[in-house]
N, C-alpha and C positions, 0 to 999 in steps of 0.2 A: 755295289751295296752302299758305299759311302755317299755317292751321288743321290741315291734314293733317300737316304736319311737327311741330307742337306735339303733336298727338295721338299720333303715332308715337313721339316722345320720351318722353311719359308712359307709353306702353305698354312701352317699353324699360326704363324705370326700374322699373316694376312687375314686369317679367319678371326683372330682375337681382336685385331685393331682395324680391320677393314682395309681398304686401299688408301686410306688417308695418311698423309705425313703429319707427324706431330711437330708443330712449330714450337720454337723455344718458349713462347709465352703460354702455350696450352698446358693444362695440368694433367699429369698422369698420377694416379693414386699410388700409394705405397704397395697396395695389394697387386695392382696391375704391373708395377715395376718388378715385383718379386716373381710374378707369373712369367714375365718376358724372359728373365734370366733363369727361371726354374730354380729359385732358391727360396728359403723362408724369409718372410719380411724382416725378421730380426737376425739375419745371417751376419756372420763376422766379416770384416773387410777382406780378408784373404779369400774367403769363399765367393764373395761378390766379384772381386777382381778376376779370379780364375774362371768363373762362369761367364763373365764379360769377354775375356780373351777367347774362350772356346766358341762363343756364339758370334762374336764380331768377325772371327776368321771365316765364318760361313756366310754371313750376310753382307760383308763389305763389298762395295761395287767392284773393287779390284779382284774379288774372288767370285764374281758372278752374281752377287746380290744386288740390292738397290740402295740408293741413298736414303729413301724414307725408312727402310728397315734398319740401316746402320744408325740413323738418327734416333730411332726408338730404342735400340739397344744401348746407345750411349746415354740417352736420357734416363733409362731405367737404372743404369749404374750410378749416375749422378744422384738420383733421388734416394737410392738405397744408402749410398755413402753419406749423403747429407743427413739422413735419418740417424745414422750412427753418431755423428758429431753432435747432434742435438739431444741425445739421450742423457 
């Protein structure tokens, strides 16, 4: 059952972002970042970090995920946390 949920999550991320890797220079909007981590765009830091930990455990290459997916998840976390510090 858990494998099915992980697989469904990976498919969802591929659907949302296509099969492209997000390079460090490319822009991900705040809304996209919130969608990736499944949090509100104005979520508090603890919620963002917890959502990141939960998702990165599933999409990390060491856990059977891919590097592009892990990059997207990490970038989403960074964008959301940067948004908090700029409020």
